[in-house]
N, C-alpha and C positions, 0 to 999 in steps of 0.2 A: 504494500500500500504506500502510495506517495502522498505528500502533503504540499499544499500551496498556501501562501499568505499574500493577501493583497494589502499593500501599504501605500497606495497612491492617493489620488484626489488632491484638490487644491487647498484643503484645510481652511476654507473661508470662515467657517464658524468659530475657529480658534484665532482668527486675526486679532491682534498683531503677533501673538505667540508663534503662529505659523510662519512668520517672517524669519524667525530665529532658526527653527528646524521643523522638519516634517511632523505632522500630528502624531504619527506612530512612534516618534522618538522623544515626545514630551515625557517628563517624569511622572510616573504614577507612584507616589511616595518615594521609594528608594531605588527604583529601577526604570529603565526606558519602557514605555508602553509595549513595545514589540516583544519584550521578554514574555509577557503573559500569554499571548496566542501561541508563541513558539513553545512554551511549556505545555500548553494544551496538546499540541501535536506530539511532542516527545513523550508525554505521559500515555499516549495511545500506541506507543512502540513504533512510531513513524520516524524514520531516520533519513529518508531522502526528501528534502524540502526545498521548494522553489519560492523565492520572494520576489514579488513584482512591485515596482515603484516607479516614480517619475525620473526622467533623465537628471534632474537637478538633485534629487534626494538619494538616488541609488548609491553613489560613491560613499555617502555617509553611512548608509546601512552596511556596506561592505567593510568599512573601517571599523564599525562597532561590532559586527558579528563575525566577520571573516568567512572562512569556508566551513566553519562548524566543527573542525576536527577536535577542538578543545572539549567539545561535548559529545564526541563520538558520532556525529551526524555529518551528512553531506549537504551543504547549503550551496545552492546556485541562485542565479539572479536573472530577472527579465525586466524589460522596460515597457511601461505603458506611456506612450508619448504624450497623451493628453487624456483628461477624464473621459472615459468612454463607457462607463458602466461596469458593474461587478462581473457580469457575464462575459465582458470582453476579456477579462483576465483568463478565462478558460481557453479562449482562442489564442491568446498570447502564449499560454503555457503548453500549447500542443506538442512541441518537440520534447518537453520535459515529461508530459503525461504518457506519451508513446502508447496510447490506446489502453492504458491500465486504469484501474479504479483509483480515486484520489479523494482526499479531504481538502476542502477549501475553507479557510478561516479568515475573517477580516481582521486587520491589524489593530483595530480599536475596540475589539470585543474581549472582555475579561470574564472568565468563568471561574467560580470557586465552588468546589464540591464535586461529588461523583456524578458527572454528566452522562456516563455510559458510553463515551466515545470508543474506548478500547474494546468493549464488548461488541459494539456495532461493527467496528472494523473487522474484528475476528470472524464474524459470521456473515459479513456482507458478500453477496454474490452478484447482484445486478440491480439496475434501477437507480433510485435516489432515496436518500434519507435526509430529512431536515429535522429541526428541533422546534418545539413550541414552549414558550415561557409565559406563565400567567402574569399579566400586567393590569393595572387599574386604568390605563389610558390607551387602549388598543388602537384608537383612532390615529395614533402617531406612527403606526407600524404596518408592515405586512402582517395579515392575520390569517390563521388557518382554522378550519373546522375539521375535526377528526372523529372517527367512530371508536368503539371500544378496542378494536384490534390495532389501532394506530394508522389505519388507512386514511389518507387525506380526502375529505369530501369537497372542500372548496378553499380557494385562496383569494383574499381581498387585499388590495393595496390601499392603505390609509382610508378605510371605509368610514363614512359618516355614521352608519349603523352596523357595527361589527356583529358577526354571527357567533363570535366567541371572544374570550379574553386572552387567547393564545397568540402572542407575538412571535415572529420568526427571528431568532438571533442570527448573527453572521457566521453560521457554521453549517456546512453542507457536505454530504457524502455522495459522490457520483460514480457511476461506471463510465467506461471510456466513451460511450456514445454521447456524452455531454459536449464534447468538442464539436461534433457535427451539428448537434442540436443548437449550440450557441452560434455557429456560423450561419445557420438558417434563420436566426431571429431577425425581425425587422426592428430598426432603431425606434425608440419611443419618441414622443413629442419633444423631449429634451435632447434628442440625438444620441441616446445611449442604449446599449444592450442591457436590458433589465434582468436581474436575477430572478425576479418573480415570473417573467415570461419563460425563462429556462425551466423553472420548477413546474410551471403550467404545462410545458411540453411533456414532462414525465407524468404529470397528473392525467393529462388527456389520454395517455397510453396505459393508464392503470398501473404505473410503476413508481408511484411516490408514496412513501410512508413517513410518518412523523413519530418522534419520541417526545413525550410530554415530560418536561422537567418538573421535579417536585419543588415545593415552595421552600425547602431548606437549601436549595441551590441558589447561588447568587449569579446573576448575569448583569454586567455593567457595560454600557456602550459609552465610551469616553470621548465623544466627539464634540462636546461643547464645554465652555468654561465651567459651568455648574457640574456637569457629569464628571469632568476631569477632577475637580475638587472632591466630589463625592467618592470617586474611585480611590483617590489618594487617602482620604480619611478612612475608608473601609479597610484598605490594605494595612494602614498603620495600626488600626484597632486590632485586627486579627493577629498581626505579627507581635504586637506588644502583649496581648493577652495570652497567646499560645506559646510564644518564645520560638516560633519557627517562621522562616521566611516563606512567602508565597512566590512561586515562580523563580526560585533560585536555580538557574539552569545547571550549575555544577552539581547541585544536590539531586536534581531530577535525573541527570545523566548517570550519576553513580547508582541511584536506586534502581534505575531501569537496566543496569548492567551494560550500558554503552561504553563506560570507561572504568578503568581500575583505580584503586587507591593511589597507585604511583602516578597514573595519568593526572588525577585530580591534584596531587601534590605539586606536580610541575606547573599546572595551570595556576594554582594558588600562589606559587612562588613568583610568578610573573606579575601578580597584582600589586598595586601600591598598598601600603599599610592603611587600612580603612576599616570601618565597622563591618562592611561586606566581607572583606578578607577574613576578619576575625570570626565572623559567623561560619564561613566555609570551613575554616580550620577546626572549629569546635564541633560543628554539626556533622561533618563528613569524616574528618581525620581523627576526631576524638582528642 
């Protein structure tokens, strides 16, 4: 199974912060935002990962993340020349996907708790899987209606009268047919290839299923000033109360068996002295 992260877009909602760096490189408490979706993929045993970003921001991501060897993963990169929709990322990643199944996660989506991605990846055969998260303002999101088996009955994009309270987070599991489906999409009124239309393609063929996230799971979309602050406060509270860092990639890599203790020791040795380094030494090396 392969993984893709979309970290593009203009970041207009975060202006003027987005003039300093990409939205997905903004700090969420003590780590760059992109660490969190990367940890989501790694925790599902996904080691081949492709990050797509803008021509301006991509060199910075490469500087921050490198080729992933320090975490025992293979990171590659692709360019989205201008905002063209989430589904466009599927087309851009065609050479990386190579007809295989893949997980696509948006770079500003943060999940905390057992979302079941690893289990879905392990049993996935064909079609598409999306997730549904209960919210009190579904009018702001893509909304799905599902039956007891998880089959999707309908998808609405920011409906005035939602048929359910299940919003669709930025996490998608597709088979290789997603590339051709995305290529065949018509651009929307705003000139983009919409991820909702890609999901509808699978739905119309009876191949779309949804996993409903329980209310003890936290999903944060960190694309506005308010949600960025909320995300930072949430992560800070969790880490301070539990004494464990969220999305510490060195720790995730070690727990998943991607790297050895010696590998981690070398990575930590290259870090500057900091609270993050001290945590890695304590939590991983003892």
